[in-house]
N, C-alpha and C positions, 0 to 999 in steps of 0.2 A: 430313494432315487426317483427321478422322474421318468416318464414313459419312454422318452428317447434313449435314456441311459439303460433302461431295462431291455429295450429292443436291441441295442448294440451288444449288451452283455450276453444276451441269449441267442443272438443270430436270427432274430425275427424282425418283423415290421411293427410299427406302432398300430397299423391297421389290424394286424392279427391280434395284437394284445387287446385292442378294443373289442374285437370279436369274441375273444375268450372271455372278456368281462361280460358281454351281453349273454353269453352262454352260462354264466355263473361259475366259471372255472377260476377266474382271477378276480381278486377283491382288493382293489387299491383303496387307500385312504384318500381323502380330499384335503388339500391344504386350504388355508384361509382364502386364497385367491381362486380356488376351484380346481387347481391342477391336481392331476392324479399323482399320488406318491406311493411308491412300492417299497416294501422292506425285504429283508433277506428271505423271509418265508415265501413271499411271492416269487422271488428269484428261483427258489427251489421248485416251486410249482410249475413255473413256465419251462424250466429245464426238463422237468418230468414230462410235461405235455409235448414238448418238441421231440424228446427221445422216443416217446410212444408213437407219435405221428410218423416219425421217420421209419418205423418198422411196420407201419400199416394199420395202426389202431385208429378208429374213429373217435370223435369227441365223446360220444356216449359211452364208449368202452373205457375212456380215460377217467371218467368221473369217479369211479371207486378209488383209483390211485391218488387223485387229488384229495379226496375225502380222507384217505389214509394219512397222507402228509399233514393235513389240517388237524388230524386227531393227535398229532405229536410224534408219529413214527418217523424213524430216520430214513425210511424208504417207502415209496408208494406201493410196493408189492408185499408189504408185511401183513396186510389185512386179509381176512377170508374172502371178501368180495373181490379184491384184486386178484387173488389166487384163482378164483372161479373164472374170471375173465381170461387170465393167462391160460388156464386149461382149455377153455372154449376156443381161444384163438389158436392154440397149438393143434387142437383137433381139426380146425379149419385148414390150417397149413398142411397137416398130414393128408387131409382129403384132397387138397390141391395137388400135392405131390403124387398121390396115387393116380389122379386123373392125368397129370402130365406124363407120368410113366406109361400109362396106357396109350396116350397120344404118341409118345415117342416110339413105342413098339409098333404101332400101326404105321407110322411114317417110315420106320426102318424096314418093315415088311414090304411096304409099297415101293420103296427105293430099290430094295433087293429084287423085287419082281420086275420093275422097270428095266434094271440093268440086264437081267436074264432075257427079257423080251427083246431088248435092243440087240443083244449079242445074237440071238436066234435070227432076227431080221437081217443083220449084217451077214451072217453065215449063208442065209438063203440067197440074198441079192449079190453079195460080193464074193461069196465062197471063201471068206476069211473073216477073222474077228475084227471088230471095229476098234 
């Protein structure tokens, strides 16, 4: 298939496909007239790239998954390097969740205190709850 067909099949742009090519992630063949030609293997690679980008992976993180597919595995996460990236990414997400939990607790405490202070002020000024 040509670049436009691959872009349409994978929900991406031809510009993105060319960028993936410059990054060494996608490897089209060239036809006699110089057009890029992609086979089913490249379709799988681009789908893997798009799926990983959608969950927050960067292109450098994606390289082991592409290498795994190119090595003949049915899935990009079947190789040790891919598993290592998944573990690292999961640890990053866990860290983000811990930090978000801390921020949430702080905001909750601040809101609770603001409501208490508001009620105290209303009771002082108006002699009744706000």
